All heavy atoms as TSV, in Angstrom:
chain	resi	resn	atom	element	x	y	z
A	1	MET	N	N	119.248	-95.613	47.273
A	1	MET	CA	C	118.575	-94.835	48.343
A	1	MET	C	C	119.202	-95.260	49.735
A	1	MET	O	O	119.386	-96.430	49.977
A	1	MET	CB	C	117.107	-95.296	48.402
A	1	MET	CG	C	116.295	-94.906	47.218
A	1	MET	SD	S	114.632	-95.606	47.412
A	1	MET	CE	C	113.718	-94.114	47.070
A	2	LYS	N	N	119.445	-94.265	50.498
A	2	LYS	CA	C	120.010	-94.462	51.829
A	2	LYS	C	C	118.834	-94.351	52.900
A	2	LYS	O	O	118.082	-93.421	52.892
A	2	LYS	CB	C	121.086	-93.397	52.158
A	2	LYS	CG	C	121.655	-93.623	53.531
A	2	LYS	CD	C	122.782	-92.694	53.784
A	2	LYS	CE	C	123.366	-92.668	55.179
A	2	LYS	NZ	N	123.200	-93.581	56.115
A	3	TRP	N	N	118.595	-95.432	53.527
A	3	TRP	CA	C	117.410	-95.514	54.490
A	3	TRP	C	C	118.102	-95.170	55.877
A	3	TRP	O	O	119.104	-95.703	56.253
A	3	TRP	CB	C	116.883	-96.883	54.566
A	3	TRP	CG	C	116.139	-97.184	53.247
A	3	TRP	CD1	C	116.645	-97.753	52.039
A	3	TRP	CD2	C	114.767	-96.857	52.997
A	3	TRP	NE1	N	115.668	-97.840	51.194
A	3	TRP	CE2	C	114.536	-97.266	51.728
A	3	TRP	CE3	C	113.661	-96.376	53.770
A	3	TRP	CZ2	C	113.170	-97.166	51.107
A	3	TRP	CZ3	C	112.477	-96.326	53.223
A	3	TRP	CH2	C	112.236	-96.616	51.825
A	4	THR	N	N	117.298	-94.457	56.649
A	4	THR	CA	C	117.717	-93.974	58.000
A	4	THR	C	C	116.600	-94.646	59.008
A	4	THR	O	O	115.374	-94.526	58.760
A	4	THR	CB	C	117.666	-92.537	58.142
A	4	THR	OG1	O	118.553	-91.971	57.222
A	4	THR	CG2	C	118.140	-92.031	59.601
A	5	LYS	N	N	117.186	-95.276	60.095
A	5	LYS	CA	C	116.380	-95.854	61.092
A	5	LYS	C	C	115.680	-94.672	61.959
A	5	LYS	O	O	116.538	-93.890	62.509
A	5	LYS	CB	C	117.072	-96.813	62.009
A	5	LYS	CG	C	116.184	-97.654	62.950
A	5	LYS	CD	C	117.074	-98.610	63.632
A	5	LYS	CE	C	116.220	-99.440	64.567
A	5	LYS	NZ	N	117.107	-100.480	65.215
A	6	THR	N	N	114.485	-94.572	62.006
A	6	THR	CA	C	113.824	-93.506	62.779
A	6	THR	C	C	113.225	-93.959	64.099
A	6	THR	O	O	112.993	-93.238	65.002
A	6	THR	CB	C	112.594	-92.836	62.009
A	6	THR	OG1	O	111.860	-93.777	61.452
A	6	THR	CG2	C	113.273	-92.026	60.812
A	7	SER	N	N	113.059	-95.321	64.233
A	7	SER	CA	C	112.593	-95.970	65.488
A	7	SER	C	C	112.938	-97.415	65.347
A	7	SER	O	O	113.334	-97.864	64.326
A	7	SER	CB	C	111.205	-95.690	65.750
A	7	SER	OG	O	110.330	-96.593	64.992
A	8	GLU	N	N	112.566	-98.192	66.395
A	8	GLU	CA	C	112.762	-99.604	66.361
A	8	GLU	C	C	111.860	-100.188	65.214
A	8	GLU	O	O	112.073	-101.344	64.720
A	8	GLU	CB	C	112.358	-100.296	67.714
A	8	GLU	CG	C	112.583	-101.700	67.759
A	8	GLU	CD	C	112.296	-102.313	69.126
A	8	GLU	OE1	O	112.046	-101.548	70.035
A	8	GLU	OE2	O	112.195	-103.467	69.207
A	9	TYR	N	N	110.713	-99.534	64.841
A	9	TYR	CA	C	109.853	-100.143	63.889
A	9	TYR	C	C	109.724	-99.298	62.607
A	9	TYR	O	O	108.762	-99.538	61.877
A	9	TYR	CB	C	108.474	-100.206	64.526
A	9	TYR	CG	C	108.451	-101.164	65.824
A	9	TYR	CD1	C	108.542	-100.537	66.994
A	9	TYR	CD2	C	108.406	-102.477	65.651
A	9	TYR	CE1	C	108.620	-101.357	68.183
A	9	TYR	CE2	C	108.364	-103.258	66.776
A	9	TYR	CZ	C	108.545	-102.859	68.006
A	9	TYR	OH	O	108.563	-103.606	69.023
A	10	SER	N	N	110.638	-98.334	62.363
A	10	SER	CA	C	110.459	-97.655	61.004
A	10	SER	C	C	111.746	-97.096	60.499
A	10	SER	O	O	112.708	-96.918	61.200
A	10	SER	CB	C	109.525	-96.463	61.253
A	10	SER	OG	O	110.070	-95.600	62.112
A	11	ILE	N	N	111.759	-96.996	59.101
A	11	ILE	CA	C	112.900	-96.295	58.467
A	11	ILE	C	C	112.361	-95.337	57.422
A	11	ILE	O	O	111.264	-95.506	57.102
A	11	ILE	CB	C	113.817	-97.417	57.755
A	11	ILE	CG1	C	113.016	-98.328	56.745
A	11	ILE	CG2	C	114.461	-98.390	58.719
A	11	ILE	CD1	C	113.859	-99.249	55.909
A	12	THR	N	N	113.274	-94.394	57.067
A	12	THR	CA	C	112.820	-93.481	56.093
A	12	THR	C	C	113.923	-92.971	55.201
A	12	THR	O	O	115.065	-93.148	55.433
A	12	THR	CB	C	112.202	-92.163	56.895
A	12	THR	OG1	O	111.552	-91.295	55.903
A	12	THR	CG2	C	113.266	-91.430	57.653
A	13	THR	N	N	113.478	-92.539	54.006
A	13	THR	CA	C	114.369	-91.970	53.098
A	13	THR	C	C	113.565	-90.988	52.141
A	13	THR	O	O	112.494	-91.335	51.601
A	13	THR	CB	C	115.094	-92.960	52.100
A	13	THR	OG1	O	116.032	-92.254	51.413
A	13	THR	CG2	C	114.251	-93.694	51.251
A	14	GLY	N	N	113.867	-89.698	52.159
A	14	GLY	CA	C	113.147	-88.780	51.356
A	14	GLY	C	C	111.638	-88.815	51.745
A	14	GLY	O	O	111.296	-88.697	52.833
A	15	ARG	N	N	110.801	-88.943	50.754
A	15	ARG	CA	C	109.429	-88.959	50.853
A	15	ARG	C	C	108.879	-90.291	51.325
A	15	ARG	O	O	107.603	-90.557	51.542
A	15	ARG	CB	C	108.682	-88.482	49.595
A	15	ARG	CG	C	108.657	-89.500	48.421
A	15	ARG	CD	C	108.101	-88.931	47.204
A	15	ARG	NE	N	107.560	-89.931	46.408
A	15	ARG	CZ	C	107.545	-89.905	45.067
A	15	ARG	NH1	N	108.169	-89.137	44.463
A	15	ARG	NH2	N	106.886	-90.897	44.447
A	16	PHE	N	N	109.709	-91.304	51.415
A	16	PHE	CA	C	109.246	-92.729	51.671
A	16	PHE	C	C	109.512	-93.151	53.114
A	16	PHE	O	O	110.497	-92.662	53.715
A	16	PHE	CB	C	110.068	-93.697	50.871
A	16	PHE	CG	C	109.703	-93.409	49.293
A	16	PHE	CD1	C	110.595	-93.003	48.425
A	16	PHE	CD2	C	108.423	-93.825	48.751
A	16	PHE	CE1	C	110.330	-92.729	47.106
A	16	PHE	CE2	C	108.165	-93.639	47.398
A	16	PHE	CZ	C	109.073	-93.138	46.644
A	17	HIS	N	N	108.647	-93.930	53.624
A	17	HIS	CA	C	108.760	-94.349	55.008
A	17	HIS	C	C	108.235	-95.757	55.021
A	17	HIS	O	O	107.157	-96.124	54.391
A	17	HIS	CB	C	107.741	-93.538	55.908
A	17	HIS	CG	C	107.708	-93.829	57.312
A	17	HIS	ND1	N	108.640	-93.501	58.166
A	17	HIS	CD2	C	106.828	-94.644	57.977
A	17	HIS	CE1	C	108.412	-93.915	59.379
A	17	HIS	NE2	N	107.253	-94.676	59.240
A	18	ILE	N	N	108.977	-96.700	55.721
A	18	ILE	CA	C	108.532	-98.157	55.915
A	18	ILE	C	C	108.329	-98.384	57.403
A	18	ILE	O	O	109.192	-98.039	58.224
A	18	ILE	CB	C	109.494	-99.000	55.372
A	18	ILE	CG1	C	109.692	-98.834	53.794
A	18	ILE	CG2	C	109.173	-100.554	55.646
A	18	ILE	CD1	C	110.879	-99.700	53.174
A	19	ALA	N	N	107.143	-98.790	57.692
A	19	ALA	CA	C	106.817	-99.086	59.045
A	19	ALA	C	C	106.587	-100.625	59.259
A	19	ALA	O	O	105.984	-101.294	58.409
A	19	ALA	CB	C	105.493	-98.410	59.509
A	20	LYS	N	N	107.120	-101.174	60.413
A	20	LYS	CA	C	106.935	-102.550	60.689
A	20	LYS	C	C	105.783	-102.807	61.669
A	20	LYS	O	O	105.649	-101.985	62.625
A	20	LYS	CB	C	108.285	-103.059	61.214
A	20	LYS	CG	C	108.242	-104.568	61.648
A	20	LYS	CD	C	109.521	-104.929	62.282
A	20	LYS	CE	C	109.533	-106.481	62.764
A	20	LYS	NZ	N	110.738	-106.754	63.446
A	21	ALA	N	N	104.997	-103.727	61.496
A	21	ALA	CA	C	103.915	-104.216	62.437
A	21	ALA	C	C	103.810	-105.584	62.459
A	21	ALA	O	O	104.112	-106.287	61.512
A	21	ALA	CB	C	102.626	-103.624	61.948
A	22	LEU	N	N	103.457	-106.087	63.598
A	22	LEU	CA	C	103.223	-107.581	63.783
A	22	LEU	C	C	101.708	-107.766	63.628
A	22	LEU	O	O	100.884	-107.236	64.235
A	22	LEU	CB	C	103.704	-107.975	65.131
A	22	LEU	CG	C	105.158	-107.965	65.513
A	22	LEU	CD1	C	105.489	-108.395	66.874
A	22	LEU	CD2	C	105.891	-108.792	64.438
A	23	VAL	N	N	101.431	-108.672	62.634
A	23	VAL	CA	C	100.084	-109.063	62.281
A	23	VAL	C	C	99.962	-110.575	62.679
A	23	VAL	O	O	100.545	-111.313	61.990
A	23	VAL	CB	C	99.702	-108.750	60.899
A	23	VAL	CG1	C	98.305	-109.148	60.581
A	23	VAL	CG2	C	99.873	-107.238	60.535
A	24	ASP	N	N	99.267	-110.771	63.655
A	24	ASP	CA	C	99.087	-112.233	64.210
A	24	ASP	C	C	100.492	-112.874	64.506
A	24	ASP	O	O	100.666	-113.944	64.151
A	24	ASP	CB	C	98.337	-113.102	63.185
A	24	ASP	CG	C	96.804	-112.749	63.042
A	24	ASP	OD1	O	96.259	-112.321	64.065
A	24	ASP	OD2	O	96.246	-112.833	61.966
A	25	GLY	N	N	101.312	-111.979	65.034
A	25	GLY	CA	C	102.683	-112.343	65.405
A	25	GLY	C	C	103.659	-112.460	64.192
A	25	GLY	O	O	104.850	-112.776	64.329
A	26	VAL	N	N	103.245	-112.080	63.023
A	26	VAL	CA	C	104.121	-112.109	61.765
A	26	VAL	C	C	104.472	-110.671	61.315
A	26	VAL	O	O	103.514	-109.887	61.192
A	26	VAL	CB	C	103.300	-112.829	60.639
A	26	VAL	CG1	C	104.184	-112.927	59.320
A	26	VAL	CG2	C	102.936	-114.256	61.003
A	27	PRO	N	N	105.760	-110.492	61.190
A	27	PRO	CA	C	106.082	-109.001	60.786
A	27	PRO	C	C	105.602	-108.705	59.275
A	27	PRO	O	O	105.717	-109.523	58.461
A	27	PRO	CB	C	107.465	-108.979	60.871
A	27	PRO	CG	C	108.072	-110.442	60.853
A	27	PRO	CD	C	106.874	-111.294	61.245
A	28	LYS	N	N	105.030	-107.547	59.129
A	28	LYS	CA	C	104.670	-107.031	57.841
A	28	LYS	C	C	105.219	-105.589	57.832
A	28	LYS	O	O	105.404	-104.833	58.770
A	28	LYS	CB	C	103.187	-106.969	57.713
A	28	LYS	CG	C	102.407	-108.310	57.813
A	28	LYS	CD	C	102.678	-109.197	56.630
A	28	LYS	CE	C	102.065	-110.551	56.688
A	28	LYS	NZ	N	102.255	-111.311	55.561
A	29	TYR	N	N	105.522	-105.180	56.477
A	29	TYR	CA	C	106.233	-103.930	56.331
A	29	TYR	C	C	105.367	-103.108	55.308
A	29	TYR	O	O	105.066	-103.486	54.196
A	29	TYR	CB	C	107.528	-104.158	55.687
A	29	TYR	CG	C	108.369	-104.987	56.645
A	29	TYR	CD1	C	108.339	-106.383	56.544
A	29	TYR	CD2	C	109.180	-104.445	57.587
A	29	TYR	CE1	C	109.068	-107.148	57.492
A	29	TYR	CE2	C	109.858	-105.129	58.481
A	29	TYR	CZ	C	109.832	-106.582	58.525
A	29	TYR	OH	O	110.520	-107.235	59.375
A	30	THR	N	N	104.799	-101.947	55.888
A	30	THR	CA	C	103.988	-100.989	55.106
A	30	THR	C	C	104.850	-99.878	54.428
A	30	THR	O	O	105.561	-99.145	55.271
A	30	THR	CB	C	102.899	-100.489	55.950
A	30	THR	OG1	O	102.205	-101.551	56.419
A	30	THR	CG2	C	101.985	-99.628	55.061
A	31	LEU	N	N	104.766	-99.651	53.156
A	31	LEU	CA	C	105.482	-98.573	52.561
A	31	LEU	C	C	104.527	-97.424	52.419
A	31	LEU	O	O	103.412	-97.580	51.879
A	31	LEU	CB	C	106.006	-99.040	51.163
A	31	LEU	CG	C	106.571	-97.892	50.257
A	31	LEU	CD1	C	107.831	-97.379	50.891
A	31	LEU	CD2	C	106.870	-98.379	48.897
A	32	TRP	N	N	104.921	-96.263	52.854
A	32	TRP	CA	C	104.189	-94.982	52.695
A	32	TRP	C	C	104.980	-94.135	51.711
A	32	TRP	O	O	106.088	-94.112	51.650
A	32	TRP	CB	C	104.145	-94.309	54.030
A	32	TRP	CG	C	103.293	-94.865	55.061
A	32	TRP	CD1	C	103.660	-95.998	55.783
A	32	TRP	CD2	C	101.985	-94.619	55.394
A	32	TRP	NE1	N	102.596	-96.343	56.666
A	32	TRP	CE2	C	101.561	-95.489	56.476
A	32	TRP	CE3	C	101.096	-93.530	55.016
A	32	TRP	CZ2	C	100.321	-95.504	57.088
A	32	TRP	CZ3	C	99.814	-93.589	55.673
A	32	TRP	CH2	C	99.540	-94.479	56.656
A	33	ASP	N	N	104.237	-93.319	50.868
A	33	ASP	CA	C	104.756	-92.421	50.037
A	33	ASP	C	C	104.144	-91.108	50.506
A	33	ASP	O	O	102.999	-90.797	50.238
A	33	ASP	CB	C	104.336	-92.592	48.499
A	33	ASP	CG	C	104.995	-91.569	47.575
A	33	ASP	OD1	O	105.590	-90.621	47.988
A	33	ASP	OD2	O	104.948	-91.852	46.357
A	34	ASN	N	N	104.835	-90.370	51.267
A	34	ASN	CA	C	104.325	-89.093	52.048
A	34	ASN	C	C	103.151	-89.685	52.913
A	34	ASN	O	O	103.453	-90.390	53.854
A	34	ASN	CB	C	103.922	-87.999	51.131
A	34	ASN	CG	C	105.163	-87.272	50.462
A	34	ASN	OD1	O	106.101	-87.100	51.133
A	34	ASN	ND2	N	105.079	-86.930	49.255
A	35	THR	N	N	101.957	-89.275	52.558
A	35	THR	CA	C	100.841	-89.667	53.505
A	35	THR	C	C	100.005	-90.809	52.836
A	35	THR	O	O	98.948	-91.145	53.472
A	35	THR	CB	C	99.966	-88.488	53.780
A	35	THR	OG1	O	99.485	-87.923	52.598
A	35	THR	CG2	C	100.684	-87.491	54.592
A	36	GLN	N	N	100.389	-91.418	51.767
A	36	GLN	CA	C	99.679	-92.428	51.198
A	36	GLN	C	C	100.290	-93.754	51.369
A	36	GLN	O	O	101.463	-93.910	51.053
A	36	GLN	CB	C	99.468	-92.110	49.661
A	36	GLN	CG	C	98.586	-90.911	49.353
A	36	GLN	CD	C	98.304	-90.738	47.895
A	36	GLN	OE1	O	99.125	-91.104	47.040
A	36	GLN	NE2	N	97.166	-90.254	47.503
A	37	ILE	N	N	99.425	-94.724	51.695
A	37	ILE	CA	C	100.026	-96.119	51.804
A	37	ILE	C	C	100.133	-96.609	50.340
A	37	ILE	O	O	99.189	-96.608	49.674
A	37	ILE	CB	C	99.022	-97.020	52.568
A	37	ILE	CG1	C	98.919	-96.609	54.085
A	37	ILE	CG2	C	99.483	-98.493	52.523
A	37	ILE	CD1	C	97.901	-97.331	54.882
A	38	VAL	N	N	101.299	-97.190	50.128
A	38	VAL	CA	C	101.611	-97.740	48.751
A	38	VAL	C	C	101.103	-99.293	48.892
A	38	VAL	O	O	100.625	-99.799	47.817
A	38	VAL	CB	C	103.056	-97.619	48.385
A	38	VAL	CG1	C	103.328	-98.456	47.091
A	38	VAL	CG2	C	103.374	-96.117	48.341
A	39	GLY	N	N	101.485	-99.957	49.888
A	39	GLY	CA	C	101.249	-101.377	50.068
A	39	GLY	C	C	101.902	-102.089	51.209
A	39	GLY	O	O	102.682	-101.285	51.997
A	40	THR	N	N	101.749	-103.327	51.361
A	40	THR	CA	C	102.385	-104.076	52.509
A	40	THR	C	C	103.135	-105.326	51.928
A	40	THR	O	O	102.542	-105.856	51.056
A	40	THR	CB	C	101.255	-104.583	53.546
A	40	THR	OG1	O	100.593	-103.292	53.973
A	40	THR	CG2	C	101.872	-105.193	54.619
A	41	TRP	N	N	104.327	-105.501	52.552
A	41	TRP	CA	C	105.124	-106.599	52.071
A	41	TRP	C	C	105.530	-107.464	53.233
A	41	TRP	O	O	105.468	-107.037	54.368
A	41	TRP	CB	C	106.409	-105.994	51.371
A	41	TRP	CG	C	106.176	-105.473	50.013
A	41	TRP	CD1	C	106.364	-106.128	48.862
A	41	TRP	CD2	C	105.564	-104.222	49.668
A	41	TRP	NE1	N	105.931	-105.313	47.856
A	41	TRP	CE2	C	105.520	-104.130	48.287
A	41	TRP	CE3	C	105.161	-103.086	50.449
A	41	TRP	CZ2	C	104.980	-103.105	47.570
A	41	TRP	CZ3	C	104.606	-101.975	49.816
A	41	TRP	CH2	C	104.591	-101.983	48.313
A	42	ASP	N	N	106.049	-108.638	52.954
A	42	ASP	CA	C	106.419	-109.635	53.925
A	42	ASP	C	C	107.841	-109.264	54.304
A	42	ASP	O	O	108.246	-109.844	55.471
A	42	ASP	CB	C	106.264	-111.050	53.359
A	42	ASP	CG	C	104.822	-111.501	53.238
A	42	ASP	OD1	O	104.003	-110.931	53.880
A	42	ASP	OD2	O	104.790	-112.386	52.295
A	43	THR	N	N	108.585	-108.611	53.655
A	43	THR	CA	C	110.011	-108.292	53.834
A	43	THR	C	C	110.197	-106.815	53.731
A	43	THR	O	O	109.672	-106.148	52.866
A	43	THR	CB	C	110.923	-109.029	53.004
A	43	THR	OG1	O	110.811	-108.575	51.641
A	43	THR	CG2	C	110.754	-110.564	53.051
A	44	PRO	N	N	111.263	-106.252	54.511
A	44	PRO	CA	C	111.667	-104.896	54.259
A	44	PRO	C	C	112.185	-104.680	52.869
A	44	PRO	O	O	112.013	-103.575	52.244
A	44	PRO	CB	C	112.580	-104.564	55.382
A	44	PRO	CG	C	113.015	-105.799	55.913
A	44	PRO	CD	C	111.878	-106.912	55.565
A	45	GLU	N	N	112.841	-105.601	52.316
A	45	GLU	CA	C	113.470	-105.520	51.094
A	45	GLU	C	C	112.416	-105.384	49.962
A	45	GLU	O	O	112.589	-104.572	48.978
A	45	GLU	CB	C	114.350	-106.701	50.785
A	45	GLU	CG	C	115.662	-106.900	51.528
A	45	GLU	CD	C	115.339	-107.373	52.902
A	45	GLU	OE1	O	114.285	-107.943	53.211
A	45	GLU	OE2	O	116.298	-107.177	53.747
A	46	GLY	N	N	111.346	-106.027	50.123
A	46	GLY	CA	C	110.227	-105.948	49.094
A	46	GLY	C	C	109.703	-104.439	49.141
A	46	GLY	O	O	109.476	-103.871	48.025
A	47	ALA	N	N	109.477	-103.896	50.288
A	47	ALA	CA	C	108.986	-102.501	50.469
A	47	ALA	C	C	110.090	-101.493	49.876
A	47	ALA	O	O	109.684	-100.575	49.189
A	47	ALA	CB	C	108.696	-102.226	51.807
A	48	LYS	N	N	111.302	-101.714	50.210
A	48	LYS	CA	C	112.371	-101.007	49.564
A	48	LYS	C	C	112.390	-100.983	48.076
A	48	LYS	O	O	112.600	-99.912	47.421
A	48	LYS	CB	C	113.679	-101.358	50.150
A	48	LYS	CG	C	113.879	-100.931	51.682
A	48	LYS	CD	C	115.298	-101.591	52.100
A	48	LYS	CE	C	115.534	-101.205	53.644
A	48	LYS	NZ	N	116.794	-101.793	54.038
A	49	ASN	N	N	112.353	-102.095	47.562
A	49	ASN	CA	C	112.264	-102.257	46.118
A	49	ASN	C	C	111.131	-101.535	45.452
A	49	ASN	O	O	111.185	-100.899	44.442
A	49	ASN	CB	C	112.350	-103.732	45.664
A	49	ASN	CG	C	113.673	-104.415	45.932
A	49	ASN	OD1	O	114.614	-103.774	46.010
A	49	ASN	ND2	N	113.651	-105.708	46.125
A	50	ALA	N	N	110.003	-101.595	46.016
A	50	ALA	CA	C	108.830	-100.897	45.572
A	50	ALA	C	C	109.022	-99.362	45.553
A	50	ALA	O	O	108.743	-98.684	44.647
A	50	ALA	CB	C	107.658	-101.282	46.363
A	51	ALA	N	N	109.693	-98.890	46.666
A	51	ALA	CA	C	109.974	-97.478	46.777
A	51	ALA	C	C	110.963	-97.048	45.611
A	51	ALA	O	O	110.828	-96.073	44.921
A	51	ALA	CB	C	110.615	-97.070	48.110
A	52	LEU	N	N	111.925	-97.952	45.352
A	52	LEU	CA	C	112.845	-97.624	44.246
A	52	LEU	C	C	112.185	-97.617	42.947
A	52	LEU	O	O	112.351	-96.834	42.051
A	52	LEU	CB	C	113.937	-98.729	44.228
A	52	LEU	CG	C	115.190	-98.400	43.458
A	52	LEU	CD1	C	115.837	-97.105	43.758
A	52	LEU	CD2	C	116.164	-99.583	43.505
A	53	ASP	N	N	111.273	-98.593	42.660
A	53	ASP	CA	C	110.506	-98.652	41.485
A	53	ASP	C	C	109.667	-97.321	41.304
A	53	ASP	O	O	109.701	-96.814	40.202
A	53	ASP	CB	C	109.598	-99.821	41.358
A	53	ASP	CG	C	110.352	-101.143	41.226
A	53	ASP	OD1	O	111.465	-101.179	40.924
A	53	ASP	OD2	O	109.629	-102.153	41.555
A	54	ILE	N	N	108.976	-96.887	42.237
A	54	ILE	CA	C	108.169	-95.723	42.282
A	54	ILE	C	C	109.002	-94.517	41.891
A	54	ILE	O	O	108.697	-93.691	41.132
A	54	ILE	CB	C	107.479	-95.521	43.613
A	54	ILE	CG1	C	106.303	-96.602	43.794
A	54	ILE	CG2	C	106.820	-94.143	43.681
A	54	ILE	CD1	C	105.824	-96.535	45.216
A	55	ARG	N	N	110.261	-94.501	42.511
A	55	ARG	CA	C	111.115	-93.411	42.301
A	55	ARG	C	C	111.598	-93.134	40.853
A	55	ARG	O	O	111.833	-92.123	40.373
A	55	ARG	CB	C	112.284	-93.548	43.268
A	55	ARG	CG	C	113.259	-92.441	43.252
A	55	ARG	CD	C	114.351	-92.578	44.360
A	55	ARG	NE	N	115.508	-91.867	43.957
A	55	ARG	CZ	C	116.661	-92.292	43.914
A	55	ARG	NH1	N	116.906	-93.408	44.255
A	55	ARG	NH2	N	117.730	-91.453	43.598
A	56	HIS	N	N	111.619	-94.298	40.138
A	56	HIS	CA	C	112.114	-94.296	38.778
A	56	HIS	C	C	110.959	-94.101	37.728
A	56	HIS	O	O	111.148	-94.248	36.533
A	56	HIS	CB	C	112.881	-95.531	38.480
A	56	HIS	CG	C	114.215	-95.589	39.074
A	56	HIS	ND1	N	114.511	-96.111	40.336
A	56	HIS	CD2	C	115.266	-94.868	38.827
A	56	HIS	CE1	C	115.710	-95.795	40.621
A	56	HIS	NE2	N	116.271	-95.099	39.798
A	57	ILE	N	N	109.715	-93.969	38.298
A	57	ILE	CA	C	108.499	-93.728	37.256
A	57	ILE	C	C	108.635	-92.264	36.865
A	57	ILE	O	O	108.892	-91.413	37.645
A	57	ILE	CB	C	107.257	-93.944	37.959
A	57	ILE	CG1	C	107.020	-95.385	38.382
A	57	ILE	CG2	C	106.066	-93.491	37.119
A	57	ILE	CD1	C	105.837	-95.696	39.301
A	58	PRO	N	N	108.599	-91.983	35.494
A	58	PRO	CA	C	108.803	-90.623	35.099
A	58	PRO	C	C	107.647	-89.719	35.797
A	58	PRO	O	O	106.552	-90.078	35.958
A	58	PRO	CB	C	108.403	-90.668	33.613
A	58	PRO	CG	C	108.633	-92.091	33.280
A	58	PRO	CD	C	108.398	-92.856	34.472
A	59	ALA	N	N	108.015	-88.372	36.040
A	59	ALA	CA	C	107.159	-87.446	36.591
A	59	ALA	C	C	105.797	-87.279	35.906
A	59	ALA	O	O	104.723	-87.157	36.570
A	59	ALA	CB	C	107.894	-86.133	36.771
A	60	SER	N	N	105.835	-87.518	34.554
A	60	SER	CA	C	104.562	-87.286	33.736
A	60	SER	C	C	103.742	-88.403	34.059
A	60	SER	O	O	102.530	-88.367	33.827
A	60	SER	CB	C	105.023	-87.253	32.193
A	60	SER	OG	O	105.614	-88.475	31.804
A	61	ALA	N	N	104.130	-89.553	34.623
A	61	ALA	CA	C	103.372	-90.679	34.932
A	61	ALA	C	C	103.065	-90.833	36.425
A	61	ALA	O	O	102.588	-91.769	36.922
A	61	ALA	CB	C	103.969	-91.935	34.469
A	62	GLY	N	N	103.433	-89.749	37.154
A	62	GLY	CA	C	103.114	-89.737	38.641
A	62	GLY	C	C	104.299	-89.960	39.480
A	62	GLY	O	O	104.183	-90.104	40.780
A	63	GLY	N	N	105.515	-90.207	39.002
A	63	GLY	CA	C	106.704	-90.516	39.714
A	63	GLY	C	C	107.397	-89.188	40.145
A	63	GLY	O	O	106.894	-88.139	40.007
A	64	VAL	N	N	108.600	-89.379	40.568
A	64	VAL	CA	C	109.474	-88.166	41.006
A	64	VAL	C	C	110.136	-87.588	39.784
A	64	VAL	O	O	110.526	-88.178	38.822
A	64	VAL	CB	C	110.626	-88.654	41.950
A	64	VAL	CG1	C	111.492	-87.534	42.300
A	64	VAL	CG2	C	110.008	-89.333	43.142
């Protein structure tokens, strides 16, 4: 997956978007699948890996 920086605090690829926020001064990364929040990770790599996992779920099970 090729991620594109859309702002200082976000990246996107296809239907996935990762947004960075500071929570009590600690960066957290929220993965969105279109308009639904998938979850929050401590690293952008964790969120990217989750998007990759979702992408590989068969369509019959709710994936792409």
